[in-house]
C-alpha positions in Angstrom: 61.7 -160.9 -28.6 60.4 -161.1 -25.0 64.4 -161.2 -23.3 64.2 -157.6 -25.4 61.2 -156.5 -23.6 60.3 -155.7 -27.7 56.4 -157.4 -26.5 55.2 -155.2 -24.4 56.3 -152.3 -27.2 54.5 -154.2 -29.8 51.3 -154.4 -28.0 51.2 -151.0 -26.5 51.3 -149.3 -29.3 49.0 -151.2 -30.9 46.5 -150.7 -28.0 47.9 -146.9 -29.3 46.5 -148.0 -32.7 43.2 -149.1 -31.6 42.0 -146.6 -28.7 42.8 -143.5 -31.8 41.2 -145.9 -33.9 38.3 -146.5 -32.4 37.7 -142.6 -31.5 38.4 -142.0 -35.0 37.3 -144.0 -37.6 33.6 -145.2 -38.0 32.9 -148.2 -37.6 36.0 -149.6 -36.4 36.5 -152.8 -35.4 39.5 -154.1 -34.2 38.5 -157.4 -36.3 38.5 -155.7 -39.6 40.9 -152.8 -39.6 44.0 -153.3 -37.2 46.0 -157.0 -38.8 48.9 -157.2 -36.6 52.5 -155.0 -36.1 55.8 -155.9 -38.0 59.3 -155.3 -36.7 62.6 -155.5 -38.8 65.8 -155.5 -37.2 67.9 -154.6 -39.6 70.6 -156.1 -38.9 69.9 -159.0 -38.6 68.2 -159.4 -42.2 68.8 -161.6 -45.1 67.8 -160.8 -48.9 69.5 -164.4 -50.0 67.4 -166.6 -46.3 64.5 -164.6 -47.3 61.4 -163.9 -44.0 62.7 -166.3 -42.2 65.2 -163.8 -40.8 65.0 -160.6 -38.9 61.1 -160.5 -40.1 58.5 -160.2 -36.4 55.0 -160.6 -36.5 52.8 -161.2 -34.4 48.7 -159.7 -34.5 47.5 -160.1 -30.9 44.0 -161.0 -29.8 40.8 -158.5 -29.6 40.8 -160.2 -26.4 44.5 -159.2 -25.0 43.4 -155.9 -26.3 40.6 -154.9 -25.0 42.2 -157.2 -21.1 45.4 -154.2 -21.8 43.0 -151.7 -22.5 41.0 -152.0 -19.6 44.3 -152.2 -17.2 44.7 -148.6 -18.2 41.9 -147.8 -17.9 42.1 -148.7 -13.9 39.0 -151.3 -15.0 39.4 -154.1 -12.0 40.5 -151.6 -9.3 39.3 -151.4 -6.3 
């Protein structure tokens, strides 16, 4: 995940979802409305091996997404 840059990619996708839901979902709360991110590596999936191969899941913290959102909003710049 790290070597391929996928972690940054899914963090950006979760940030985009966070921003979208914060505008479109009344009473939006990250902890309640965002479940996380799954990556399925189809070449690595082996039905006989179960969910241990080719499937990656992570749920970034609300603080992580808030910090990333702040970076893109230009917070902390002089």
